[in-house]
Each structure stands twice: as structure tokens, then as C-alpha cells.
C-alpha positions in Angstrom: 0.0 0.0 0.0 1.1 3.6 -0.7 -0.1 6.7 1.1 -0.1 10.3 -0.1 -1.4 13.5 1.4 -3.0 16.0 -1.0 -1.4 19.3 0.1 -4.3 21.2 -1.6 -6.8 19.6 0.7 -4.9 19.3 4.0 -6.0 21.9 6.5 -3.6 20.9 9.3 -6.0 19.2 11.7 -3.2 16.9 12.8 -5.2 13.7 13.0 -2.9 11.8 10.7 0.2 12.3 12.8 -1.8 12.0 16.0 -3.2 8.6 15.0 -0.2 7.2 13.0 3.0 9.0 14.0 5.1 6.2 12.4 3.6 7.2 9.0 3.0 10.9 9.2 4.6 14.0 10.8 3.7 17.7 10.8 5.6 20.2 8.7 6.8 23.6 10.0 3.3 25.0 9.5 1.4 22.2 11.1 0.3 20.4 7.9 0.6 16.7 7.6 3.4 15.1 5.7 4.1 11.4 4.8 7.2 10.0 6.3 9.7 8.4 3.9 8.6 7.3 0.4 5.0 6.6 1.2 5.2 2.9 1.1 3.2 1.4 4.0 4.5 -1.8 5.6 1.8 -4.5 6.0 1.8 -4.1 9.8 1.1 -0.4 9.5 -1.8 -0.6 7.0 -4.4 -0.5 9.7 -2.9 2.8 11.0 -2.9 4.2 7.5 -6.6 3.4 7.0 -7.5 4.8 10.4 -5.7 8.1 9.6 -7.4 8.3 6.2 -10.8 7.6 7.7 -10.3 10.3 10.3 -9.1 13.1 8.0 -11.9 15.6 7.9 -10.7 17.0 4.6 -10.2 13.5 3.0 -6.7 14.6 2.1 -5.1 11.2 2.6 -5.0 9.0 -0.4 -4.3 5.2 -0.1 -3.4 3.1 -3.1 -3.1 -0.7 -3.1 0.1 -1.9 -4.8 -0.1 -4.4 -7.6 
């Protein structure tokens, strides 16, 4: 699975890095950023889905590999 944050939609609510700090962090202005290359390890997929479901702006995009 791959994860991406649409910077045009993110409003900086912080739910992504609050719920899944191993996958997301905040930038200097408080907006969410994906850590690393966006590839989500199988053991972190639940956290990625939880963050996506809790983003009020639906700025987190998940894509299945393959």
C-alpha cells in the first residue's frame, strides 16, 4: 500500500500524525506530511486506513500496490 497527502486539501487538523506517528509528521506550518517514500508496511496498513478515515478533509489517499 502507498499513502499520499494532497497538500491542496490538507488543513492541518493533525489527526494523521496524531493517530499514526510512524507514517506521518507535521511540517513547519502544522500540515501533515508522509514520512519516507509513502510505502506502508503491512503491519502499518491499519494505522494508514485509520488516519485516512479520520481526516476531515479526505486529504489522505491510499493506493493498493499491484
